[in-house]
Each structure stands twice: as structure tokens, then as C-alpha cells.
KEFIKOL-610615 format. One record per residue (C-alpha): x, y, z. Coordinates in steps of 0.25 Angstrom, whole numbers. Last residue first. Layout:
<setors>
       x       y       z
       X       Y       Z
...
</setors>
This chain:
<setors>
       x       y       z
     -34      94     -75
     -38      92     -60
     -24      94     -56
     -19      86     -43
     -13      95     -33
     -23      99     -22
     -16     109     -13
     -27     120     -16
     -37     111      -9
     -29     113       4
     -33     103      16
     -38      92       7
     -44      80      14
     -44      66       8
     -57      58       9
     -57      45      17
     -58      31      10
     -44      31       5
     -39      27      -9
     -25      27     -15
     -18      29     -28
      -3      28     -31
       3      38     -41
      13      40     -53
      15      51     -63
       7      61     -56
      -6      69     -60
     -13      64     -47
     -22      54     -55
     -11      52     -65
      -3      46     -55
     -13      35     -53
     -11      31     -68
       4      32     -67
       4      22     -55
      -5      13     -64
       5      14     -75
      17      11     -67
      11      -1     -60
       7      -7     -73
      21      -4     -78
      27     -11     -66
      18     -23     -68
      22     -26     -82
      12     -23     -93
       0     -32     -97
     -11     -24     -90
     -10     -32     -77
     -18     -27     -64
     -10     -22     -52
     -18     -24     -40
      -8     -34     -35
       2     -37     -46
       0     -39     -61
      10     -38     -73
      20     -47     -67
      34     -50     -72
      40     -47     -58
      29     -43     -49
      29     -52     -37
      42     -59     -35
      49     -46     -40
      42     -38     -29
      53     -27     -28
      48     -22     -41
      36     -15     -33
      46      -7     -25
      53      -3     -38
      40       1     -44
      37      10     -32
      51      16     -33
      48      20     -48
      35      26     -43
      42      35     -32
      41      49     -38
      28      47     -45
      21      41     -33
      10      52     -32
       0      46     -22
     -14      46     -27
     -27      49     -19
     -41      45     -16
     -40      35     -28
     -52      34     -36
     -64      24     -33
     -69      14     -42
     -57       5     -42
     -45       5     -51
     -34      -1     -42
     -20      -2     -46
     -15       7     -35
     -27      10     -26
     -20       9     -12
     -29      11       0
     -27      22      11
     -28      21      26
     -27      33      34
     -23      38      48
     -18      25      53
     -24      20      66
     -15      17      78
     -18       9      91
      -5       5      99
      -1      -9      98
      -4     -20     109
     -19     -16     108
     -22     -24      95
     -36     -18      95
     -39      -9     107
     -32       3     102
     -40       4      89
     -33      12      79
     -27      -1      72
     -42      -4      69
     -43       6      58
     -30       3      51
     -33     -12      52
     -46     -10      45
     -39      -3      33
     -28     -13      33
     -38     -25      32
     -47     -18      22
     -36     -15      12
     -29     -28      15
     -41     -37      12
     -43     -30      -2
     -28     -32      -5
     -28     -46       0
     -39     -49      -9
     -31     -45     -21
     -37     -37     -32
     -41     -25     -24
     -51     -16     -17
     -49      -9      -4
     -35      -4     -10
     -23      -9      -2
     -17      -2      10
     -10      11      14
     -10      15      28
      -7      30      32
      -3      35      46
       5      22      49
       6      17      63
      17       7      60
      15      -3      71
       1       0      73
      -2      -2      58
       5     -15      58
      -2     -20      71
     -15     -16      64
     -12     -24      52
      -9     -37      60
     -22     -34      68
     -30     -33      56
     -26     -46      51
     -30     -53      63
     -44     -45      64
     -46     -50      49
     -46     -42      36
     -41     -54      28
     -28     -56      20
     -28     -70      15
     -20     -69       2
      -8     -66      10
      -9     -69      25
      -5     -57      34
      10     -56      36
      11     -42      41
      23     -39      32
      31     -26      35
      37     -15      28
      43      -3      36
      48      11      33
      45      11      18
      55      16       8
      47      10      -4
      60       4     -10
      64      -3       3
      49      -8       5
      51     -14      -9
      63     -22      -5
      55     -26       8
      44     -31       0
      53     -39     -10
      59     -46       2
      46     -49       8
      41     -54      -6
      52     -64      -7
      50     -70       7
      35     -71       5
      38     -78      -8
      36     -74     -23
      25     -75     -32
      11     -81     -30
       8     -74     -18
       3     -81      -5
      14     -76       4
      11     -61       0
      18     -57      13
       5     -51      19
       0     -38      25
      12     -30      19
      14     -18      29
      22      -6      22
      28       6      28
      30      21      26
      36      32      34
      34      45      26
      46      53      22
      40      59       9
      48      49       1
      42      38       9
      28      43       5
      32      42     -10
      37      28      -8
      25      23       0
      16      30     -11
      24      23     -22
      22       9     -15
       7      11     -14
       1       0     -23
      11      -9     -29
      22      -7     -18
      12      -9      -7
       6     -22     -13
      20     -28     -15
      20     -36      -1
       6     -40       1
      -7     -35       7
      -4     -20      10
      -2     -11      21
       5       2      17
       9      10      30
      11      25      28
      16      36      38
      23      25      47
      24      27      62
      37      27      69
      41      13      73
      37       6      86
</setors>
């Protein structure tokens, strides 16, 4: 068994990670964290590209992101459901990689697979800690599940924003690996069109999130638990 990951991003389709939390994986890798990606599906029902092309693009992007591992769990694209069978597949991935932090989709979204993935991953993280479930692998439960909010403008504000200013151009480079999916498009995943090229929309959105923490670029996340602060004097985002 390999060394545990610090962070594992589990998303519905190849390219979802790059769009929503690629900068965070890059920034974490730069800090020496072991990061990984598990794509739930191969995107086989997508209108552009093929499974073979998308797999090659995903591996190219993974190299740019500096992840330790990227794997595909081969659940059915466009038919993701939070079933016992799907949960077992995700549980096995969690127990193989033993991540401290799991990143997944927002709990609301445009694509039905994204919504299903958010709850599927959350449930699998909890159930992975039950030793009598899938007993051929040692039980393991991640410390924390966090949900990407990139491109979402839901009623609640982000729990926190990660500063990706130093790695934003690498994030865009990873996204550009998906030529079959994004070349010439103005919309992708949760990214809604405004008439500009897709990379420009992504840049504007990241700049918007960056302003929330007084940084150039950021990626926002939500979690259901409250964050703890040990030293209030260490808070570093100016009120004014």
C-alpha cells in the first residue's frame, strides 16, 4: 500500500478538478503535500472527444498539477447515483489512498452528476470508517470533506478561499490540456457563458474569489463544520 495522500480530489468527470480546484492542488503540491485525483467516470457520454482522448488529456493535466496519483473509477457517466455499489467503489479508493482531506463538488450544481457525486463522496467518506463494511480493506475515514464553490453563486458564502495567485497560470495550462472539451467554447461544467472565451471567464471568476481574501486569484470552498482559530491575532484578511 502506498503512503497516504494529504489531499484527494474526487470529481465526476475528467476536467472537473482542473476547473474547480486545480489551483488548490497546485498550491498544496508546492507546499510538499501529497495530492491525488480520482475521476468517478470517464466522461463517455460527453458530446466532445472520446474516452481515449479524454484519458490522455487527463494524464497530461495531472503532470502539470503535480499530483502523486490520478485514477479513474469507471462509474457510469450521466448516470451517477448514490447506490451501495457506487459507494463501495469510492470507499475502496479512499481506503487505498487514505487521504486526510477529500475535495468534491458543491452540493448544488448544473450537472446532475455533480450533485450526485457530492453526496456519494460525502457518504462514502463516512462509511469508509466502518470496519465491517468492505472488510477486505482496513477501515479509514478522512478527517474532512470540503466542497468546491468555484463558479457557484449560491446563497451561502465560502467557508474559506485558497490563495492560488502564484499558480493560477499553471491552473489554466492544466485546463488547456482538455482541447477536445474546451477549445473554442465559452461554457464548461459550472462555468456559465458571458460571451468571452472560456479562459477569460475563468480568470475573472478566480479574480473575484481572490478579492474576498485580498489576493489576486482564489478558489472558494464550503464545509459544513465551523473552522477553529487558535490565535485570533493571526487572522490576516483586512476588514477595510
